[in-house]
C-alpha positions in Angstrom: 45.1 46.5 41.7 45.5 42.6 42.2 41.7 42.3 41.2 42.1 44.4 38.6 44.7 42.3 36.5 43.0 39.6 37.6 39.9 40.8 35.5 42.0 42.3 33.2 43.5 38.8 32.2 40.5 37.0 32.5 39.4 39.7 29.2 42.8 38.8 27.3 42.2 37.2 23.9 45.0 34.8 25.2 42.5 33.1 27.7 40.7 31.9 24.5 43.4 30.8 23.1 44.1 26.4 22.1 44.9 24.1 24.9 45.8 20.6 25.2 47.2 18.7 22.7 48.6 20.4 19.4 45.7 19.2 17.5 43.3 21.3 19.2 45.4 24.3 17.6 43.8 23.6 14.1 40.2 23.4 15.8 38.7 25.9 13.0 35.4 26.1 15.3 35.4 29.1 17.9 34.7 28.4 21.3 33.3 30.6 23.7 33.7 30.8 27.8 31.0 28.8 29.3 30.0 32.2 31.6 30.2 34.4 28.3 26.8 31.6 26.6 23.7 32.9 27.9 20.9 30.2 27.6 17.4 31.5 26.4 14.3 30.3 26.1 14.1 31.3 22.9 17.2 28.9 21.5 16.0 26.4 23.3 12.5 26.7 21.6 13.9 26.5 18.1 16.5 23.9 19.4 13.2 21.3 19.6 11.5 22.3 16.6 14.2 22.3 14.5 14.9 18.5 15.6 11.6 17.8 15.4 11.9 18.8 11.2 15.3 17.1 11.6 13.5 14.0 12.6 10.7 14.3 10.2 12.4 14.8 6.8 15.0 12.0 8.2 11.9 10.0 9.0 10.6 10.8 5.3 13.6 9.9 3.4 14.4 6.3 4.9 11.1 5.6 4.1 11.0 6.6 0.3 14.4 4.5 0.1 13.0 1.7 1.5 9.6 1.5 -0.5 12.2 2.6 -3.7 10.4 3.7 -7.0 8.3 2.4 -9.6 8.5 3.3 -13.4 5.4 2.3 -15.2 5.9 1.7 -19.4 3.9 -0.2 -22.0 5.2 -2.2 -24.8 4.0 -4.3 -27.3 3.8 -8.5 -26.1 7.2 -10.1 -27.5 7.2 -13.9 -28.5 4.3 -16.2 -28.4 2.8 -18.2 -25.6 -0.1 -20.6 -25.0 -1.4 -21.2 -22.3 -2.9 -19.0 -19.4 -3.8 -19.8 -15.3 -7.1 -19.0 -13.8 -7.2 -19.1 -10.1 -10.7 -18.8 -9.2 -12.6 -18.7 -5.5 -16.4 -17.9 -5.7 -19.0 -19.1 -4.5 -22.7 -19.7 -5.3 -26.0 -19.9 -4.3 -26.4 -23.9 -5.7 -26.4 -27.1 -4.3 -23.0 -28.2 -5.7 -24.6 -30.8 -8.0 -27.1 -28.5 -9.7 -24.7 -25.8 -11.8 -22.8 -26.6 -14.2 -18.6 -25.1 -14.8 -17.8 -24.9 -18.1 -15.2 -23.0 -20.2 -15.0 -22.1 -24.0 -12.7 -20.2 -25.9 -11.8 -18.9 -29.5 -10.3 -21.8 -30.5 -13.2 -24.3 -30.2 -11.7 -26.3 -27.1 -14.2 -26.9 -24.9 -12.8 -27.6 -20.9 -14.8 -29.5 -18.3 -13.6 -27.1 -15.5 -15.6 -28.6 -12.8 -13.4 -31.8 -13.1 -10.4 -30.0 -12.3 -11.8 -27.5 -10.2 -12.3 -28.0 -6.1 -16.1 -27.9 -5.1 -17.2 -28.1 -1.6 -20.7 -27.6 0.1 -21.1 -24.6 2.1 -22.9 -22.4 4.0 -24.1 -19.0 2.8 -23.9 -17.5 5.9 -20.4 -18.3 6.4 -19.5 -16.0 4.0 -21.3 -12.7 4.0 -23.0 -11.3 7.0 -26.7 -10.4 7.3 -26.1 -6.9 5.3 -24.7 -9.3 2.0 -21.2 -7.9 2.7 -18.4 -10.1 2.8 -17.4 -10.8 6.2 -14.2 -12.8 5.6 -10.6 -10.8 6.3 -7.3 -12.1 4.9 -4.4 -12.5 6.3 -0.8 -11.1 5.9 -0.2 -13.0 2.9 -3.4 -12.4 1.4 -5.3 -15.2 1.1 -8.8 -15.7 2.8 -9.2 -16.6 6.6 -11.6 -19.3 6.4 -11.2 -20.8 10.2 -10.0 -23.9 8.6 -6.8 -24.9 7.6 -4.9 -24.7 4.0 -4.8 -27.5 1.0 -1.0 -29.0 0.5 0.9 -27.1 -1.2 4.0 -24.5 -1.3 3.5 -22.1 1.7 4.2 -18.2 -0.3 3.6 -14.6 1.5 4.3 -11.5 1.4 2.5 -8.7 3.7 3.1 -5.7 1.8 2.8 -5.6 -2.3 6.4 -4.8 -3.2 7.7 -5.6 -6.3 11.1 -7.4 -4.6 8.7 -9.3 -2.8 6.5 -10.1 -5.5 8.8 -11.3 -7.9 11.0 -13.4 -4.0 8.2 -15.2 -3.9 5.9 -15.3 -7.1 7.7 -18.7 -8.5 6.2 -20.6 -5.7 2.6 -22.1 -5.2 0.4 -20.8 -2.9 -2.3 -22.4 -0.4 -6.1 -22.4 -1.0 -8.1 -21.9 2.0 -10.0 -24.9 3.3 -13.8 -24.6 3.1 -15.3 -23.5 6.2 -17.0 -26.6 8.0 -20.4 -27.2 8.2 -20.8 -27.9 12.1 -24.2 -29.9 11.1 -25.6 -27.4 8.9 -27.1 -27.7 5.8 -25.1 -26.4 2.5 -27.3 -24.6 0.8 -24.3 -22.9 -1.3 -21.0 -24.1 -3.8 -17.8 -23.3 -3.3 -15.7 -23.4 -6.4 -11.8 -23.2 -6.4 -8.6 -23.6 -7.7 -6.0 -22.9 -10.7 -7.2 -23.5 -14.7 -4.8 -23.6 -17.1 -6.8 -22.3 -20.5 -5.6 -21.4 -23.9 -4.3 -18.2 -24.0 -7.0 -16.9 -26.1 -10.4 -15.2 -26.1 -12.9 -17.4 -24.1 -16.0 -17.5 -21.8 -15.5 -18.9 -18.3 -19.4 -19.5 -17.0 -21.4 -21.3 -14.4 -24.8 -22.5 -15.7 -27.7 -25.1 -14.5 -27.4 -28.6 -14.7 -29.6 -28.8 -18.2 -29.5 -25.1 -19.3 -27.0 -24.0 -21.6 -25.4 -27.3 -22.4 -28.0 -30.2 -22.5 -27.3 -33.9 -20.7 -29.3 -36.9 -20.7 -32.3 -37.3 -17.9 -30.7 -33.3 -16.4 -33.3 -30.5 -16.2 -33.0 -28.5 -12.7 -36.4 -27.3 -11.8 -36.4 -23.1 -12.6 -37.5 -22.4 -8.6 -33.6 -23.5 -7.3 -32.2 -21.2 -9.8 -30.3 -18.8 -7.7 -27.4 -17.3 -8.9 -26.4 -15.0 -6.1 -22.4 -15.5 -5.8 -19.1 -14.2 -3.7 -16.1 -13.6 -5.4 -13.3 -14.2 -3.2 -10.6 -14.3 -5.5 -10.1 -14.1 -9.6 -6.5 -13.5 -10.8 -4.8 -14.4 -14.2 -1.8 -16.3 -14.3 0.6 -17.0 -10.9 -1.6 -17.2 -7.9 -0.2 -14.3 -6.0 -2.9 -13.8 -3.2 -1.8 -10.4 -1.6 -2.2 -9.0 -5.2 -5.0 -6.9 -5.1 -7.8 -7.4 -8.1 -11.0 -5.8 -9.0 -13.0 -8.3 -7.9 -11.4 -9.5 -4.6 -14.5 -9.6 -2.1 -17.5 -8.9 -4.8 -20.8 -9.9 -3.4 -23.7 -9.9 -6.2 -27.8 -10.9 -5.0 -29.9 -11.8 -7.9 -33.2 -10.5 -7.6 -34.9 -13.0 -9.6 -34.6 -17.1 -10.6 -33.3 -15.9 -13.9 -30.6 -13.6 -13.3 -27.4 -13.0 -16.3 -24.0 -11.3 -14.3 -21.5 -11.0 -17.0 -18.0 -9.9 -16.5 -15.7 -8.4 -19.6 -12.1 -8.7 -18.6 -9.1 -6.9 -20.3 -6.6 -9.0 -19.7 -2.9 -7.2 -20.0 0.3 -9.2 -19.5 2.5 -7.8 -16.5 6.0 -8.1 -16.3 7.5 -7.1 -12.4 11.5 -6.2 -12.1 13.9 -5.5 -9.9 17.1 -3.5 -10.6 19.1 -6.4 -9.6 17.5 -8.2 -13.0 14.7 -10.2 -11.1 11.7 -10.5 -12.8 8.2 -12.6 -12.8 5.4 -12.5 -15.6 2.3 -12.3 -14.4 -1.1 -10.1 -15.5 -3.4 -8.0 -14.2 -6.9 -7.3 -15.5 -9.6 -4.1 -16.1 -13.6 -4.8 -16.1 -16.8 -4.2 -16.9 -20.0 -5.2 -15.2 -23.2 -5.8 -16.2 -26.2 -7.8 -14.6 -30.2 -8.1 -15.2 -32.6 -9.8 -15.2 -33.7 -12.3 -18.1 -36.4 -13.9 -19.5 -36.7 -17.6 -19.7 -35.5 -17.4 -23.4 -32.2 -16.5 -22.2 -29.6 -18.6 -20.0 -29.0 -17.3 -17.0 -25.9 -18.1 -15.0 -23.1 -16.3 -14.1 -20.3 -15.4 -17.6 -16.8 -14.0 -17.0 -15.7 -13.3 -20.9 -11.8 -12.6 -21.1 -9.4 -11.1 -23.6 -5.9 -11.0 -24.0 -4.7 -7.6 -24.5 -1.6 -6.9 -27.4 0.5 -4.8 -25.3 2.5 -5.7 -22.4 3.1 -3.1 -19.0 6.7 -3.4 -17.2 6.5 -2.4 -13.7 9.9 -1.5 -12.6 11.3 -1.3 -8.9 14.6 0.7 -8.7 16.4 2.0 -5.4 19.3 3.9 -4.4 22.5 2.9 -2.9 23.1 2.6 0.5 25.6 5.3 -0.1 23.8 7.7 -1.8 20.9 7.1 1.2 23.1 8.5 3.5 24.6 11.4 1.6 20.7 12.4 1.1 20.0 12.2 4.8 23.6 14.4 5.7 22.3 16.4 3.2 18.7 17.0 4.3 19.5 17.1 8.2 22.3 19.9 7.8 19.8 22.1 5.2 17.7 21.9 8.3 20.1 22.5 11.1 21.1 25.8 9.3 17.7 26.7 8.4 16.9 26.5 12.1 20.1 28.8 12.9 19.5 31.3 10.6 15.1 31.5 11.6 16.7 31.5 15.4 19.1 34.7 14.0 16.4 36.3 12.4 13.9 35.9 15.2 16.3 36.9 17.7 16.9 40.3 15.3 13.6 41.2 14.9 12.6 41.0 19.1 15.7 43.1 19.4 14.6 45.4 16.8 10.9 45.4 18.5 12.6 45.9 21.7 14.3 49.1 20.8 11.2 51.0 19.3 9.7 50.5 22.9 12.0 52.0 24.9 11.5 55.0 22.2 8.1 55.1 22.8 9.2 55.5 26.4 10.3 59.0 26.0 13.9 59.8 26.0 13.7 61.1 29.8 12.8 57.5 31.1 15.4 56.0 34.0 17.1 59.4 33.8 17.9 61.5 36.6 15.9 64.8 36.8 13.2 63.5 34.4 10.2 61.8 35.1 8.3 62.1 38.2 11.6 62.0 39.9 12.9 65.5 38.5 9.7 67.0 39.6 10.4 66.1 43.6 14.0 66.9 42.6 12.5 70.9 41.6 10.6 70.7 45.2 
């Protein structure tokens, strides 16, 4: 009797009542004794699966919050601006003393770009490989890696192309990488690089041979020295932002004849990058169409960049939710995963139970009973 009373007391409902402080009496979550809880492999698998899904959803939500969201809108450009910067880093497979660099715009101004840009003798193979592909990479700041130091200037760098990085560091002037050393090699090319301030009107930037296009006293380069094969490492308009990807970056074009003409038709679109805090920076993007062909001796060969300023303004705004709203979204996502996992486990457990009952019924009503099956036949004997 004592054993029976002890067993009955263990099954009493009072044994499941709250214990401890008075605060525990308000616990709304039901509890079960450990001896009445059965751990199953199915439950463990569902726990691992739900944990993995919850982590993936959390990581996705955190990445989306960190990146923020961008909105792109177009509007008519307001205000009047008079100047436009062009940032150029190009290697031409001709000697520096044999090329002529000039800019002529719709206002009738002619700018001798050669006097305002850097011109360094270099070797073509330092920039491309044997297949004619640009082999110099870019660092985390987007600047060309030449293996040398940088020119004097303020450093500007941001690894990823986020709007808040562009706005925060876009007002600084970036450094230009120095030209690779010759190390005793004979230079066969010329690197032209730097920033040039132009009038903000339609214009034409071009590189031609000495004595062709613009006649100079006593200057006439032999036609056999023409080779307008070129490598464009940077061509952008506005502030020099190396990590912004432009359509003509890393471009390599080879001339198939001495008289070869390369033409680039560029449509420049003023662009404003803004963040939710109100800070912004004004720069430019562009679209380009390229044409190249062999020409006769009656046509001036060279590299011609014709640019036009579009009257529209592109606004790129980056927005990011507050940290409190981010936490609320994370809680909702994880809670939804846990609830869905719980229902999935319940449904799978119910299906397994129904399937087990059907299998037991298929085995016959007398299976496992005394007097049925082989056991019953043996008793009759």
